[in-house]
C-alpha positions as CSV (number, residue, x, y, z in Angstrom):
1,M,-3.2,14.1,-8.9
2,L,-3.1,15.5,-5.3
3,S,-0.8,18.3,-4.1
4,D,1.6,17.8,-1.3
5,A,-0.8,19.7,1.0
6,E,-3.7,17.5,0.0
7,K,-1.7,14.3,0.5
8,A,-0.6,15.6,3.9
9,Y,-4.3,16.2,4.8
10,C,-5.2,12.7,3.8
11,L,-2.3,11.2,5.8
12,A,-3.3,13.2,8.9
13,L,-6.8,11.7,8.5
14,E,-5.4,8.2,8.3
15,A,-3.3,8.9,11.3
16,L,-6.3,10.1,13.2
17,K,-8.1,6.8,12.3
18,R,-5.1,4.8,13.7
19,K,-5.1,7.1,16.8
20,D,-1.5,8.2,16.0
21,Y,-2.2,11.9,17.1
22,P,1.5,13.0,16.9
23,A,1.7,11.9,13.3
24,A,-1.6,13.5,12.6
25,S,-0.5,16.8,14.1
26,N,2.7,16.5,11.9
27,H,0.7,16.1,8.7
28,F,-1.8,18.7,9.6
29,D,1.0,21.2,10.1
30,K,2.3,20.4,6.6
31,A,-1.1,21.0,5.1
32,V,-1.8,24.4,6.7
33,P,-0.6,26.5,3.7
34,H,-3.3,25.0,1.5
35,F,-6.1,24.5,4.0
36,K,-5.7,27.4,6.4
37,N,-9.2,28.8,5.5
38,N,-11.0,25.4,5.6
39,R,-13.2,25.3,8.7
40,E,-13.3,21.5,8.9
41,F,-9.5,21.3,8.5
42,N,-9.0,23.9,11.3
43,L,-11.3,22.1,13.5
44,L,-9.7,18.8,13.1
45,R,-6.2,20.3,13.5
46,Q,-7.1,22.2,16.6
47,T,-8.9,19.3,18.2
48,T,-5.9,17.1,17.6
49,E,-3.6,19.8,19.2
50,L,-5.9,20.0,22.2
51,L,-5.9,16.2,22.6
52,L,-2.2,16.0,22.5
53,A,-2.0,18.8,25.1
54,V,-4.5,17.0,27.4
55,K,-2.6,13.7,27.0
56,E,0.7,15.4,27.9
57,E,-0.7,17.0,30.9
58,R,-2.3,13.8,32.1
59,K,1.0,12.1,31.7
60,K,2.7,14.7,33.8
61,L,0.0,14.5,36.5
62,D,-0.6,10.9,36.9
63,G,1.8,9.1,34.5
64,E,-1.2,8.0,32.4
65,D,-1.9,9.4,28.9
66,M,-4.9,7.1,28.0
67,I,-8.0,9.1,27.1
68,E,-11.3,7.5,26.3
69,L,-12.9,9.2,23.3
70,E,-16.5,8.8,22.3
71,E,-17.8,10.1,18.9
72,V,-21.4,11.0,18.8
73,L,-22.9,10.7,15.2
74,P,-26.1,12.2,13.9
75,Y,-29.3,10.3,14.5
76,G,-28.2,8.9,17.8
77,E,-25.6,6.5,16.5
78,E,-22.5,6.3,18.8
79,K,-19.0,5.0,18.4
80,D,-16.7,4.2,21.3
81,F,-13.0,4.9,20.8
82,R,-10.5,3.4,23.2
């Protein structure tokens, strides 16, 4: 059975998959006590926070918060996220 922090981490990953960055950020915040020393967790959490900050700044500057993301995978495989 998963702890509340583990459930929150899973929910954050699901929210990222749906591109629901505010929800992901919320869930990451709930998982911090259990995962604060986990490098992958911290990278995902900080990247999500940075993305939210950039989207907010773009919205202020030009009224548009759409950001095109491209994930580069090992072995040259690419995924395009819009």
